[in-house]
PQR file of N, CA, C, O and H, with PARSE charges and radii, in Angstrom:
ATOM      1  N   UNK A   1       0.847  -1.211   0.033 -0.4000 1.5000
ATOM      2  CA  UNK A   1       0.027   0.019  -0.018 -0.0000 2.0000
ATOM      3  C   UNK A   1       0.827   1.259   0.091  0.5500 1.7000
ATOM      4  O   UNK A   1       1.622   1.481   1.004 -0.5500 1.4000
ATOM      5  N   UNK A   2       0.571   2.048  -0.888 -0.4000 1.5000
ATOM      6  CA  UNK A   2       1.348   3.454  -1.039 -0.0000 2.0000
ATOM      7  C   UNK A   2       0.518   4.545  -0.327  0.5500 1.7000
ATOM      8  O   UNK A   2      -0.624   4.800  -0.709 -0.5500 1.4000
ATOM      9  H   UNK A   2      -0.075   1.867  -1.630  0.4000 1.0000
ATOM     10  N   UNK A   3       1.083   5.174   0.687 -0.4000 1.5000
ATOM     11  CA  UNK A   3       0.483   6.287   1.448 -0.0000 2.0000
ATOM     12  C   UNK A   3       0.772   7.541   0.863  0.5500 1.7000
ATOM     13  O   UNK A   3      -0.154   8.338   0.710 -0.5500 1.4000
ATOM     14  H   UNK A   3       2.011   4.967   0.998  0.4000 1.0000
ATOM     15  N   UNK A   4       2.018   7.858   0.485 -0.4000 1.5000
ATOM     16  CA  UNK A   4       2.392   9.219   0.029 -0.0000 2.0000
ATOM     17  C   UNK A   4       2.925   9.144  -1.418  0.5500 1.7000
ATOM     18  O   UNK A   4       3.424   8.122  -1.890 -0.5500 1.4000
ATOM     19  H   UNK A   4       2.770   7.211   0.609  0.4000 1.0000
ATOM     20  N   UNK A   5       2.776  10.323  -2.092 -0.4000 1.5000
ATOM     21  CA  UNK A   5       3.084  10.211  -3.490 -0.0000 2.0000
ATOM     22  C   UNK A   5       3.959  11.442  -3.623  0.5500 1.7000
ATOM     23  O   UNK A   5       3.757  12.408  -2.887 -0.5500 1.4000
ATOM     24  H   UNK A   5       2.370  11.152  -1.708  0.4000 1.0000
ATOM     25  N   UNK A   6       4.855  11.446  -4.468 -0.4000 1.5000
ATOM     26  CA  UNK A   6       5.744  12.605  -4.794 -0.0000 2.0000
ATOM     27  C   UNK A   6       5.087  13.560  -5.651  0.5500 1.7000
ATOM     28  O   UNK A   6       5.539  14.700  -5.766 -0.5500 1.4000
ATOM     29  H   UNK A   6       5.019  10.661  -5.065  0.4000 1.0000
ATOM     30  N   UNK A   7       3.968  13.146  -6.309 -0.4000 1.5000
ATOM     31  CA  UNK A   7       3.332  14.129  -6.978 -0.0000 2.0000
ATOM     32  C   UNK A   7       2.264  15.078  -6.333  0.5500 1.7000
ATOM     33  O   UNK A   7       1.419  14.647  -5.548 -0.5500 1.4000
ATOM     34  H   UNK A   7       3.601  12.220  -6.215  0.4000 1.0000
ATOM     35  N   UNK A   8       2.341  16.279  -6.674 -0.4000 1.5000
ATOM     36  CA  UNK A   8       1.292  17.209  -5.914 -0.0000 2.0000
ATOM     37  C   UNK A   8       0.789  18.124  -7.098  0.5500 1.7000
ATOM     38  O   UNK A   8       1.527  18.737  -7.869 -0.5500 1.4000
ATOM     39  H   UNK A   8       3.027  16.629  -7.312  0.4000 1.0000
ATOM     40  N   UNK A   9      -0.402  18.113  -7.112 -0.4000 1.5000
ATOM     41  CA  UNK A   9      -1.189  19.043  -8.050 -0.0000 2.0000
ATOM     42  C   UNK A   9      -2.065  20.002  -7.323  0.5500 1.7000
ATOM     43  O   UNK A   9      -2.680  19.736  -6.291 -0.5500 1.4000
ATOM     44  H   UNK A   9      -1.001  17.614  -6.486  0.4000 1.0000
ATOM     45  N   UNK A  10      -2.068  21.129  -7.945 -0.4000 1.5000
ATOM     46  CA  UNK A  10      -3.086  21.971  -7.217 -0.0000 2.0000
ATOM     47  C   UNK A  10      -3.444  23.112  -8.470  0.5500 1.7000
ATOM     48  O   UNK A  10      -2.772  23.133  -9.501 -0.5500 1.4000
ATOM     49  H   UNK A  10      -1.567  21.346  -8.783  0.4000 1.0000
ATOM     50  N   UNK A  11      -4.462  23.942  -8.260 -0.4000 1.5000
ATOM     51  CA  UNK A  11      -4.898  24.889  -9.280 -0.0000 2.0000
ATOM     52  C   UNK A  11      -4.643  26.452  -8.685  0.5500 1.7000
ATOM     53  O   UNK A  11      -5.083  27.453  -9.250 -0.5500 1.4000
ATOM     54  H   UNK A  11      -5.008  23.925  -7.422  0.4000 1.0000
ATOM     55  N   UNK A  12      -3.967  26.470  -7.622 -0.4000 1.5000
ATOM     56  CA  UNK A  12      -3.667  27.866  -7.093 -0.0000 2.0000
ATOM     57  C   UNK A  12      -2.267  27.876  -6.318  0.5500 1.7000
ATOM     58  O   UNK A  12      -1.696  26.853  -5.939 -0.5500 1.4000
ATOM     59  H   UNK A  12      -3.610  25.657  -7.162  0.4000 1.0000
ATOM     60  N   UNK A  13      -1.844  29.052  -6.156 -0.4000 1.5000
ATOM     61  CA  UNK A  13      -0.615  29.403  -5.295 -0.0000 2.0000
ATOM     62  C   UNK A  13      -0.932  30.199  -4.207  0.5500 1.7000
ATOM     63  O   UNK A  13      -1.715  31.142  -4.324 -0.5500 1.4000
ATOM     64  H   UNK A  13      -2.308  29.883  -6.464  0.4000 1.0000
ATOM     65  N   UNK A  14      -0.401  29.912  -3.163 -0.4000 1.5000
ATOM     66  CA  UNK A  14      -0.506  30.783  -1.885 -0.0000 2.0000
ATOM     67  C   UNK A  14       0.723  31.748  -1.753  0.5500 1.7000
ATOM     68  O   UNK A  14       1.854  31.377  -1.437 -0.5500 1.4000
ATOM     69  H   UNK A  14       0.235  29.146  -3.068  0.4000 1.0000
ATOM     70  N   UNK A  15       0.362  32.998  -2.028 -0.4000 1.5000
ATOM     71  CA  UNK A  15       1.450  34.098  -2.005 -0.0000 2.0000
ATOM     72  C   UNK A  15       1.606  34.589  -0.679  0.5500 1.7000
ATOM     73  O   UNK A  15       0.644  35.112  -0.117 -0.5500 1.4000
ATOM     74  H   UNK A  15      -0.556  33.299  -2.284  0.4000 1.0000
ATOM     75  N   UNK A  16       2.830  34.467  -0.054 -0.4000 1.5000
ATOM     76  CA  UNK A  16       2.924  35.067   1.284 -0.0000 2.0000
ATOM     77  C   UNK A  16       3.691  36.441   1.022  0.5500 1.7000
ATOM     78  O   UNK A  16       4.630  36.571   0.236 -0.5500 1.4000
ATOM     79  H   UNK A  16       3.612  34.042  -0.510  0.4000 1.0000
ATOM     80  N   UNK A  17       3.156  37.404   1.781 -0.4000 1.5000
ATOM     81  CA  UNK A  17       3.860  38.707   1.720 -0.0000 2.0000
ATOM     82  C   UNK A  17       4.647  39.127   3.065  0.5500 1.7000
ATOM     83  O   UNK A  17       5.032  40.287   3.215 -0.5500 1.4000
ATOM     84  H   UNK A  17       2.394  37.299   2.420  0.4000 1.0000
ATOM     85  N   UNK A  18       4.873  38.109   4.055 -0.4000 1.5000
ATOM     86  CA  UNK A  18       5.437  38.287   5.286 -0.0000 2.0000
ATOM     87  C   UNK A  18       6.692  39.020   5.218  0.5500 1.7000
ATOM     88  O   UNK A  18       6.914  39.914   6.035 -0.5500 1.4000
ATOM     89  H   UNK A  18       4.561  37.167   3.933  0.4000 1.0000
ATOM     90  N   UNK A  19       7.602  38.690   4.234 -0.4000 1.5000
ATOM     91  CA  UNK A  19       8.938  39.366   4.100 -0.0000 2.0000
ATOM     92  C   UNK A  19       8.956  40.339   2.913  0.5500 1.7000
ATOM     93  O   UNK A  19       9.985  40.526   2.265 -0.5500 1.4000
ATOM     94  H   UNK A  19       7.422  37.964   3.571  0.4000 1.0000
ATOM     95  N   UNK A  20       7.881  40.908   2.663 -0.4000 1.5000
ATOM     96  CA  UNK A  20       7.751  41.757   1.408 -0.0000 2.0000
ATOM     97  C   UNK A  20       7.553  43.300   1.899  0.5500 1.7000
ATOM     98  O   UNK A  20       7.055  43.649   2.969 -0.5500 1.4000
ATOM     99  H   UNK A  20       7.044  40.756   3.190  0.4000 1.0000
ATOM    100  N   UNK A  21       8.029  44.085   0.932 -0.4000 1.5000
ATOM    101  CA  UNK A  21       7.868  45.566   1.337 -0.0000 2.0000
ATOM    102  C   UNK A  21       6.389  45.926   1.207  0.5500 1.7000
ATOM    103  O   UNK A  21       6.004  46.987   1.698 -0.5500 1.4000
ATOM    104  H   UNK A  21       8.434  43.801   0.063  0.4000 1.0000
ATOM    105  N   UNK A  22       5.555  45.132   0.592 -0.4000 1.5000
ATOM    106  CA  UNK A  22       4.228  45.562   0.488 -0.0000 2.0000
ATOM    107  C   UNK A  22       3.302  44.451   1.213  0.5500 1.7000
ATOM    108  O   UNK A  22       3.627  43.263   1.233 -0.5500 1.4000
ATOM    109  H   UNK A  22       5.869  44.270   0.193  0.4000 1.0000
ATOM    110  N   UNK A  23       2.189  44.916   1.770 -0.4000 1.5000
ATOM    111  CA  UNK A  23       1.266  43.929   2.465 -0.0000 2.0000
ATOM    112  C   UNK A  23       0.504  43.202   1.278  0.5500 1.7000
ATOM    113  O   UNK A  23       0.526  43.598   0.113 -0.5500 1.4000
ATOM    114  H   UNK A  23       1.925  45.881   1.754  0.4000 1.0000
ATOM    115  N   UNK A  24      -0.102  42.200   1.691 -0.4000 1.5000
ATOM    116  CA  UNK A  24      -1.000  41.463   0.858 -0.0000 2.0000
ATOM    117  C   UNK A  24      -2.257  42.249   0.412  0.5500 1.7000
ATOM    118  O   UNK A  24      -2.808  42.082  -0.676 -0.5500 1.4000
ATOM    119  H   UNK A  24      -0.120  41.879   2.638  0.4000 1.0000
ATOM    120  N   UNK A  25      -2.657  43.134   1.377 -0.4000 1.5000
ATOM    121  CA  UNK A  25      -3.880  44.049   1.212 -0.0000 2.0000
ATOM    122  C   UNK A  25      -3.542  45.072   0.065  0.5500 1.7000
ATOM    123  O   UNK A  25      -4.270  45.305  -0.900 -0.5500 1.4000
ATOM    124  H   UNK A  25      -2.210  43.270   2.261  0.4000 1.0000
ATOM    125  N   UNK A  26      -2.299  45.654   0.331 -0.4000 1.5000
ATOM    126  CA  UNK A  26      -1.907  46.643  -0.622 -0.0000 2.0000
ATOM    127  C   UNK A  26      -1.804  45.922  -2.104  0.5500 1.7000
ATOM    128  O   UNK A  26      -2.384  46.437  -3.060 -0.5500 1.4000
ATOM    129  H   UNK A  26      -1.708  45.465   1.115  0.4000 1.0000
ATOM    130  N   UNK A  27      -1.154  44.890  -2.230 -0.4000 1.5000
ATOM    131  CA  UNK A  27      -1.137  44.219  -3.635 -0.0000 2.0000
ATOM    132  C   UNK A  27      -2.466  43.781  -4.101  0.5500 1.7000
ATOM    133  O   UNK A  27      -2.732  43.880  -5.299 -0.5500 1.4000
ATOM    134  H   UNK A  27      -0.683  44.472  -1.454  0.4000 1.0000
ATOM    135  N   UNK A  28      -3.341  43.298  -3.248 -0.4000 1.5000
ATOM    136  CA  UNK A  28      -4.710  43.016  -3.613 -0.0000 2.0000
ATOM    137  C   UNK A  28      -5.458  44.109  -4.203  0.5500 1.7000
ATOM    138  O   UNK A  28      -6.132  43.963  -5.222 -0.5500 1.4000
ATOM    139  H   UNK A  28      -3.124  43.218  -2.275  0.4000 1.0000
ATOM    140  N   UNK A  29      -5.339  45.277  -3.531 -0.4000 1.5000
ATOM    141  CA  UNK A  29      -6.001  46.466  -4.104 -0.0000 2.0000
ATOM    142  C   UNK A  29      -5.514  46.972  -5.355  0.5500 1.7000
ATOM    143  O   UNK A  29      -6.268  47.333  -6.259 -0.5500 1.4000
ATOM    144  H   UNK A  29      -4.792  45.396  -2.702  0.4000 1.0000
ATOM    145  N   UNK A  30      -4.083  47.007  -5.426 -0.4000 1.5000
ATOM    146  CA  UNK A  30      -3.447  47.223  -6.782 -0.0000 2.0000
ATOM    147  C   UNK A  30      -3.905  46.385  -7.894  0.5500 1.7000
ATOM    148  O   UNK A  30      -4.320  46.901  -8.932 -0.5500 1.4000
ATOM    149  H   UNK A  30      -3.470  46.714  -4.692  0.4000 1.0000
ATOM    150  N   UNK A  31      -3.843  45.002  -7.712 -0.4000 1.5000
ATOM    151  CA  UNK A  31      -4.249  44.070  -8.792 -0.0000 2.0000
ATOM    152  C   UNK A  31      -5.673  44.238  -9.038  0.5500 1.7000
ATOM    153  O   UNK A  31      -6.121  44.155 -10.182 -0.5500 1.4000
ATOM    154  H   UNK A  31      -3.506  44.583  -6.869  0.4000 1.0000
ATOM    155  N   UNK A  32      -6.422  44.475  -8.009 -0.4000 1.5000
ATOM    156  CA  UNK A  32      -7.938  44.700  -8.281 -0.0000 2.0000
ATOM    157  C   UNK A  32      -8.185  45.998  -9.241  0.5500 1.7000
ATOM    158  O   UNK A  32      -9.017  46.015 -10.148 -0.5500 1.4000
ATOM    159  H   UNK A  32      -6.058  44.542  -7.080  0.4000 1.0000
ATOM    160  N   UNK A  33      -7.428  46.952  -8.934 -0.4000 1.5000
ATOM    161  CA  UNK A  33      -7.577  48.207  -9.791 -0.0000 2.0000
ATOM    162  C   UNK A  33      -7.116  47.947 -11.196  0.5500 1.7000
ATOM    163  O   UNK A  33      -7.343  48.771 -12.082 -0.5500 1.4000
ATOM    164  H   UNK A  33      -6.752  46.938  -8.197  0.4000 1.0000
ATOM    165  N   UNK A  34      -6.480  46.830 -11.426 -0.4000 1.5000
ATOM    166  CA  UNK A  34      -5.982  46.473 -12.870 -0.0000 2.0000
ATOM    167  C   UNK A  34      -6.874  45.383 -13.569  0.5500 1.7000
ATOM    168  O   UNK A  34      -6.643  44.860 -14.659 -0.5500 1.4000
ATOM    169  H   UNK A  34      -6.296  46.160 -10.707  0.4000 1.0000
ATOM    170  N   UNK A  35      -8.031  45.121 -12.659 -0.4000 1.5000
ATOM    171  CA  UNK A  35      -8.869  43.975 -13.179 -0.0000 2.0000
ATOM    172  C   UNK A  35      -8.506  42.560 -12.761  0.5500 1.7000
ATOM    173  O   UNK A  35      -9.154  41.613 -13.205 -0.5500 1.4000
ATOM    174  H   UNK A  35      -8.218  45.546 -11.773  0.4000 1.0000
ATOM    175  N   UNK A  36      -7.648  42.411 -12.051 -0.4000 1.5000
ATOM    176  CA  UNK A  36      -7.199  41.080 -11.497 -0.0000 2.0000
ATOM    177  C   UNK A  36      -7.527  40.781  -9.976  0.5500 1.7000
ATOM    178  O   UNK A  36      -7.168  41.399  -8.974 -0.5500 1.4000
ATOM    179  H   UNK A  36      -7.121  43.181 -11.691  0.4000 1.0000
ATOM    180  N   UNK A  37      -8.296  39.677 -10.098 -0.4000 1.5000
ATOM    181  CA  UNK A  37      -8.912  39.539  -8.668 -0.0000 2.0000
ATOM    182  C   UNK A  37      -8.364  38.223  -7.968  0.5500 1.7000
ATOM    183  O   UNK A  37      -8.606  37.134  -8.488 -0.5500 1.4000
ATOM    184  H   UNK A  37      -8.587  39.175 -10.912  0.4000 1.0000
ATOM    185  N   UNK A  38      -7.677  38.303  -6.871 -0.4000 1.5000
ATOM    186  CA  UNK A  38      -7.104  37.313  -6.156 -0.0000 2.0000
ATOM    187  C   UNK A  38      -8.067  37.010  -4.887  0.5500 1.7000
ATOM    188  O   UNK A  38      -8.956  37.815  -4.609 -0.5500 1.4000
ATOM    189  H   UNK A  38      -7.481  39.188  -6.448  0.4000 1.0000
ATOM    190  N   UNK A  39      -7.913  36.082  -4.284 -0.4000 1.5000
ATOM    191  CA  UNK A  39      -8.666  35.777  -2.987 -0.0000 2.0000
ATOM    192  C   UNK A  39      -7.917  36.218  -1.820  0.5500 1.7000
ATOM    193  O   UNK A  39      -6.798  35.715  -1.720 -0.5500 1.4000
ATOM    194  H   UNK A  39      -7.191  35.428  -4.510  0.4000 1.0000
ATOM    195  N   UNK A  40      -8.290  37.095  -0.850 -0.4000 1.5000
ATOM    196  CA  UNK A  40      -7.592  37.325   0.269 -0.0000 2.0000
ATOM    197  C   UNK A  40      -7.982  36.118   1.189  0.5500 1.7000
ATOM    198  O   UNK A  40      -9.090  35.583   1.176 -0.5500 1.4000
ATOM    199  H   UNK A  40      -9.199  37.504  -0.930  0.4000 1.0000
ATOM    200  N   UNK A  41      -6.860  35.732   2.043 -0.4000 1.5000
ATOM    201  CA  UNK A  41      -6.913  34.661   2.892 -0.0000 2.0000
ATOM    202  C   UNK A  41      -7.345  35.022   4.327  0.5500 1.7000
ATOM    203  O   UNK A  41      -7.516  34.178   5.206 -0.5500 1.4000
ATOM    204  H   UNK A  41      -5.959  36.166   2.054  0.4000 1.0000
ATOM    205  N   UNK A  42      -7.494  36.242   4.474 -0.4000 1.5000
ATOM    206  CA  UNK A  42      -7.696  36.820   5.968 -0.0000 2.0000
ATOM    207  C   UNK A  42      -9.254  36.469   6.210  0.5500 1.7000
ATOM    208  O   UNK A  42      -9.435  35.763   7.201 -0.5500 1.4000
ATOM    209  H   UNK A  42      -7.356  36.928   3.760  0.4000 1.0000
ATOM    210  N   UNK A  43     -10.238  36.777   5.598 -0.4000 1.5000
ATOM    211  CA  UNK A  43     -11.574  36.591   5.936 -0.0000 2.0000
ATOM    212  C   UNK A  43     -12.076  35.170   6.005  0.5500 1.7000
ATOM    213  O   UNK A  43     -12.607  34.741   7.029 -0.5500 1.4000
ATOM    214  H   UNK A  43     -10.091  37.350   4.792  0.4000 1.0000
ATOM    215  N   UNK A  44     -11.895  34.377   4.830 -0.4000 1.5000
ATOM    216  CA  UNK A  44     -12.351  33.032   4.819 -0.0000 2.0000
ATOM    217  C   UNK A  44     -11.465  32.063   5.484  0.5500 1.7000
ATOM    218  O   UNK A  44     -11.975  31.093   6.046 -0.5500 1.4000
ATOM    219  H   UNK A  44     -11.464  34.726   3.998  0.4000 1.0000
ATOM    220  N   UNK A  45     -10.164  32.230   5.476 -0.4000 1.5000
ATOM    221  CA  UNK A  45      -9.277  31.205   6.034 -0.0000 2.0000
ATOM    222  C   UNK A  45      -8.529  31.548   7.313  0.5500 1.7000
ATOM    223  O   UNK A  45      -7.818  30.767   7.944 -0.5500 1.4000
ATOM    224  H   UNK A  45      -9.750  33.018   5.019  0.4000 1.0000
ATOM    225  N   UNK A  46      -8.798  32.896   7.631 -0.4000 1.5000
ATOM    226  CA  UNK A  46      -8.216  33.425   8.763 -0.0000 2.0000
ATOM    227  C   UNK A  46      -6.558  33.379   8.766  0.5500 1.7000
ATOM    228  O   UNK A  46      -5.908  33.150   9.786 -0.5500 1.4000
ATOM    229  H   UNK A  46      -9.376  33.531   7.118  0.4000 1.0000
ATOM    230  N   UNK A  47      -6.043  33.607   7.607 -0.4000 1.5000
ATOM    231  CA  UNK A  47      -4.639  33.467   7.334 -0.0000 2.0000
ATOM    232  C   UNK A  47      -4.170  34.843   7.086  0.5500 1.7000
ATOM    233  O   UNK A  47      -4.751  35.400   6.155 -0.5500 1.4000
ATOM    234  H   UNK A  47      -6.572  33.793   6.779  0.4000 1.0000
ATOM    235  N   UNK A  48      -3.260  35.529   7.692 -0.4000 1.5000
ATOM    236  CA  UNK A  48      -3.004  36.902   7.540 -0.0000 2.0000
ATOM    237  C   UNK A  48      -1.796  36.980   6.527  0.5500 1.7000
ATOM    238  O   UNK A  48      -0.915  36.131   6.392 -0.5500 1.4000
ATOM    239  H   UNK A  48      -2.788  35.077   8.448  0.4000 1.0000
ATOM    240  N   UNK A  49      -1.951  38.347   5.739 -0.4000 1.5000
ATOM    241  CA  UNK A  49      -0.844  38.591   4.905 -0.0000 2.0000
ATOM    242  C   UNK A  49      -0.484  37.782   3.710  0.5500 1.7000
ATOM    243  O   UNK A  49       0.648  37.794   3.227 -0.5500 1.4000
ATOM    244  H   UNK A  49      -2.667  39.037   5.849  0.4000 1.0000
ATOM    245  N   UNK A  50      -1.564  37.012   3.203 -0.4000 1.5000
ATOM    246  CA  UNK A  50      -1.293  35.972   2.153 -0.0000 2.0000
ATOM    247  C   UNK A  50      -2.375  36.223   1.083  0.5500 1.7000
ATOM    248  O   UNK A  50      -3.399  36.816   1.423 -0.5500 1.4000
ATOM    249  H   UNK A  50      -2.484  37.002   3.596  0.4000 1.0000
ATOM    250  N   UNK A  51      -2.226  35.840  -0.095 -0.4000 1.5000
ATOM    251  CA  UNK A  51      -3.216  35.967  -1.197 -0.0000 2.0000
ATOM    252  C   UNK A  51      -3.157  34.694  -1.912  0.5500 1.7000
ATOM    253  O   UNK A  51      -2.092  34.102  -2.084 -0.5500 1.4000
ATOM    254  H   UNK A  51      -1.394  35.358  -0.372  0.4000 1.0000
ATOM    255  N   UNK A  52      -4.401  34.218  -2.374 -0.4000 1.5000
ATOM    256  CA  UNK A  52      -4.492  32.976  -3.086 -0.0000 2.0000
ATOM    257  C   UNK A  52      -4.716  33.220  -4.635  0.5500 1.7000
ATOM    258  O   UNK A  52      -5.719  33.811  -5.036 -0.5500 1.4000
ATOM    259  H   UNK A  52      -5.266  34.699  -2.234  0.4000 1.0000
ATOM    260  N   UNK A  53      -3.827  32.783  -5.410 -0.4000 1.5000
ATOM    261  CA  UNK A  53      -3.778  32.995  -6.868 -0.0000 2.0000
ATOM    262  C   UNK A  53      -4.038  31.658  -7.569  0.5500 1.7000
ATOM    263  O   UNK A  53      -3.248  30.720  -7.675 -0.5500 1.4000
ATOM    264  H   UNK A  53      -3.012  32.303  -5.084  0.4000 1.0000
ATOM    265  N   UNK A  54      -5.425  31.756  -8.076 -0.4000 1.5000
ATOM    266  CA  UNK A  54      -5.806  30.738  -9.059 -0.0000 2.0000
ATOM    267  C   UNK A  54      -5.148  30.647 -10.257  0.5500 1.7000
ATOM    268  O   UNK A  54      -4.972  31.656 -10.939 -0.5500 1.4000
ATOM    269  H   UNK A  54      -6.067  32.518  -7.990  0.4000 1.0000
ATOM    270  N   UNK A  55      -4.691  29.368 -10.665 -0.4000 1.5000
ATOM    271  CA  UNK A  55      -3.751  29.435 -12.051 -0.0000 2.0000
ATOM    272  C   UNK A  55      -4.950  29.584 -13.081  0.5500 1.7000
ATOM    273  O   UNK A  55      -5.986  28.938 -12.928 -0.5500 1.4000
ATOM    274  H   UNK A  55      -4.835  28.548 -10.111  0.4000 1.0000
ATOM    275  N   UNK A  56      -4.777  30.401 -14.064 -0.4000 1.5000
ATOM    276  CA  UNK A  56      -5.826  30.666 -15.053 -0.0000 2.0000
ATOM    277  C   UNK A  56      -5.256  30.178 -16.368  0.5500 1.7000
ATOM    278  O   UNK A  56      -4.448  29.251 -16.432 -0.5500 1.4000
ATOM    279  H   UNK A  56      -3.935  30.926 -14.189  0.4000 1.0000
ATOM    280  N   UNK A  57      -5.752  30.902 -17.503 -0.4000 1.5000
ATOM    281  CA  UNK A  57      -5.345  30.574 -18.783 -0.0000 2.0000
ATOM    282  C   UNK A  57      -3.962  31.265 -19.109  0.5500 1.7000
ATOM    283  O   UNK A  57      -3.491  32.030 -18.268 -0.5500 1.4000
ATOM    284  H   UNK A  57      -6.408  31.655 -17.451  0.4000 1.0000
ATOM    285  N   UNK A  58      -3.307  31.035 -20.263 -0.4000 1.5000
ATOM    286  CA  UNK A  58      -2.005  31.537 -20.575 -0.0000 2.0000
ATOM    287  C   UNK A  58      -2.176  33.030 -20.681  0.5500 1.7000
ATOM    288  O   UNK A  58      -1.285  33.750 -20.231 -0.5500 1.4000
ATOM    289  H   UNK A  58      -3.689  30.413 -20.946  0.4000 1.0000
ATOM    290  N   UNK A  59      -3.206  33.533 -21.218 -0.4000 1.5000
ATOM    291  CA  UNK A  59      -3.560  35.098 -21.325 -0.0000 2.0000
ATOM    292  C   UNK A  59      -3.691  35.783 -19.838  0.5500 1.7000
ATOM    293  O   UNK A  59      -3.186  36.852 -19.493 -0.5500 1.4000
ATOM    294  H   UNK A  59      -3.929  32.947 -21.584  0.4000 1.0000
ATOM    295  N   UNK A  60      -4.429  34.971 -19.110 -0.4000 1.5000
ATOM    296  CA  UNK A  60      -4.677  35.537 -17.607 -0.0000 2.0000
ATOM    297  C   UNK A  60      -3.379  35.388 -16.890  0.5500 1.7000
ATOM    298  O   UNK A  60      -3.026  36.298 -16.139 -0.5500 1.4000
ATOM    299  H   UNK A  60      -4.839  34.103 -19.390  0.4000 1.0000
ATOM    300  N   UNK A  61      -2.664  34.376 -17.039 -0.4000 1.5000
ATOM    301  CA  UNK A  61      -1.391  34.194 -16.251 -0.0000 2.0000
ATOM    302  C   UNK A  61      -0.389  35.423 -16.677  0.5500 1.7000
ATOM    303  O   UNK A  61       0.269  36.050 -15.847 -0.5500 1.4000
ATOM    304  H   UNK A  61      -2.950  33.636 -17.649  0.4000 1.0000
ATOM    305  N   UNK A  62      -0.370  35.655 -17.966 -0.4000 1.5000
ATOM    306  CA  UNK A  62       0.572  36.858 -18.545 -0.0000 2.0000
ATOM    307  C   UNK A  62       0.115  38.168 -17.993  0.5500 1.7000
ATOM    308  O   UNK A  62       0.944  38.954 -17.535 -0.5500 1.4000
ATOM    309  H   UNK A  62      -0.905  35.145 -18.640  0.4000 1.0000
ATOM    310  N   UNK A  63      -1.219  38.457 -18.011 -0.4000 1.5000
ATOM    311  CA  UNK A  63      -1.793  39.601 -17.396 -0.0000 2.0000
ATOM    312  C   UNK A  63      -1.398  39.914 -16.020  0.5500 1.7000
ATOM    313  O   UNK A  63      -1.057  41.034 -15.641 -0.5500 1.4000
ATOM    314  H   UNK A  63      -1.892  37.818 -18.383  0.4000 1.0000
ATOM    315  N   UNK A  64      -1.472  38.690 -15.177 -0.4000 1.5000
ATOM    316  CA  UNK A  64      -0.970  38.761 -13.889 -0.0000 2.0000
ATOM    317  C   UNK A  64       0.516  39.167 -13.745  0.5500 1.7000
ATOM    318  O   UNK A  64       0.863  40.105 -13.028 -0.5500 1.4000
ATOM    319  H   UNK A  64      -1.748  37.779 -15.485  0.4000 1.0000
ATOM    320  N   UNK A  65       1.386  38.400 -14.476 -0.4000 1.5000
ATOM    321  CA  UNK A  65       2.827  38.526 -14.272 -0.0000 2.0000
ATOM    322  C   UNK A  65       3.213  40.136 -14.701  0.5500 1.7000
ATOM    323  O   UNK A  65       4.139  40.760 -14.183 -0.5500 1.4000
ATOM    324  H   UNK A  65       1.104  37.638 -15.058  0.4000 1.0000
ATOM    325  N   UNK A  66       2.394  40.621 -15.655 -0.4000 1.5000
ATOM    326  CA  UNK A  66       2.705  42.109 -16.127 -0.0000 2.0000
ATOM    327  C   UNK A  66       2.357  42.882 -14.943  0.5500 1.7000
ATOM    328  O   UNK A  66       3.203  43.614 -14.429 -0.5500 1.4000
ATOM    329  H   UNK A  66       1.642  40.114 -16.077  0.4000 1.0000
ATOM    330  N   UNK A  67       1.084  42.772 -14.431 -0.4000 1.5000
ATOM    331  CA  UNK A  67       0.504  43.663 -13.350 -0.0000 2.0000
ATOM    332  C   UNK A  67       1.375  43.658 -12.103  0.5500 1.7000
ATOM    333  O   UNK A  67       1.608  44.688 -11.471 -0.5500 1.4000
ATOM    334  H   UNK A  67       0.397  42.177 -14.849  0.4000 1.0000
ATOM    335  N   UNK A  68       1.871  42.396 -11.754 -0.4000 1.5000
ATOM    336  CA  UNK A  68       2.578  42.222 -10.460 -0.0000 2.0000
ATOM    337  C   UNK A  68       4.064  42.805 -10.655  0.5500 1.7000
ATOM    338  O   UNK A  68       4.578  43.444  -9.737 -0.5500 1.4000
ATOM    339  H   UNK A  68       1.682  41.558 -12.267  0.4000 1.0000
ATOM    340  N   UNK A  69       4.688  42.600 -11.755 -0.4000 1.5000
ATOM    341  CA  UNK A  69       5.870  43.081 -12.353 -0.0000 2.0000
ATOM    342  C   UNK A  69       5.799  44.809 -11.984  0.5500 1.7000
ATOM    343  O   UNK A  69       6.556  45.445 -11.251 -0.5500 1.4000
ATOM    344  H   UNK A  69       4.271  42.081 -12.502  0.4000 1.0000
ATOM    345  N   UNK A  70       4.754  45.235 -12.675 -0.4000 1.5000
ATOM    346  CA  UNK A  70       4.542  46.712 -12.739 -0.0000 2.0000
ATOM    347  C   UNK A  70       4.430  47.333 -11.098  0.5500 1.7000
ATOM    348  O   UNK A  70       4.859  48.426 -10.726 -0.5500 1.4000
ATOM    349  H   UNK A  70       4.139  44.718 -13.271  0.4000 1.0000
ATOM    350  N   UNK A  71       3.819  46.435 -10.363 -0.4000 1.5000
ATOM    351  CA  UNK A  71       3.737  46.812  -8.944 -0.0000 2.0000
ATOM    352  C   UNK A  71       4.975  46.934  -8.165  0.5500 1.7000
ATOM    353  O   UNK A  71       5.189  47.864  -7.387 -0.5500 1.4000
ATOM    354  H   UNK A  71       3.471  45.547 -10.664  0.4000 1.0000
ATOM    355  N   UNK A  72       5.764  45.988  -8.393 -0.4000 1.5000
ATOM    356  CA  UNK A  72       6.996  45.697  -7.728 -0.0000 2.0000
ATOM    357  C   UNK A  72       8.264  46.533  -8.268  0.5500 1.7000
ATOM    358  O   UNK A  72       9.344  46.583  -7.680 -0.5500 1.4000
ATOM    359  H   UNK A  72       5.590  45.233  -9.025  0.4000 1.0000
ATOM    360  N   UNK A  73       7.925  47.254  -9.620 -0.4000 1.5000
ATOM    361  CA  UNK A  73       8.987  47.973 -10.345 -0.0000 2.0000
ATOM    362  C   UNK A  73       8.781  49.478  -9.899  0.5500 1.7000
ATOM    363  O   UNK A  73       9.522  50.359 -10.335 -0.5500 1.4000
ATOM    364  H   UNK A  73       7.047  47.213 -10.098  0.4000 1.0000
TER
END
């Protein structure tokens, strides 16, 4: 019987802002103003200073990468 697998699959990333110059809330609001909606983990999950990013299509992922790059540059 195999209990553990080396393979892990998920459709989201948990982004931590604990060691970041910006808070999760700041990034959440900036992305939202660009039409990109992530899920805050504070209300539903009670996890502070994190955002949940659902993996999207190639176009959606490229839009996210451009927006997050603009925020941090």
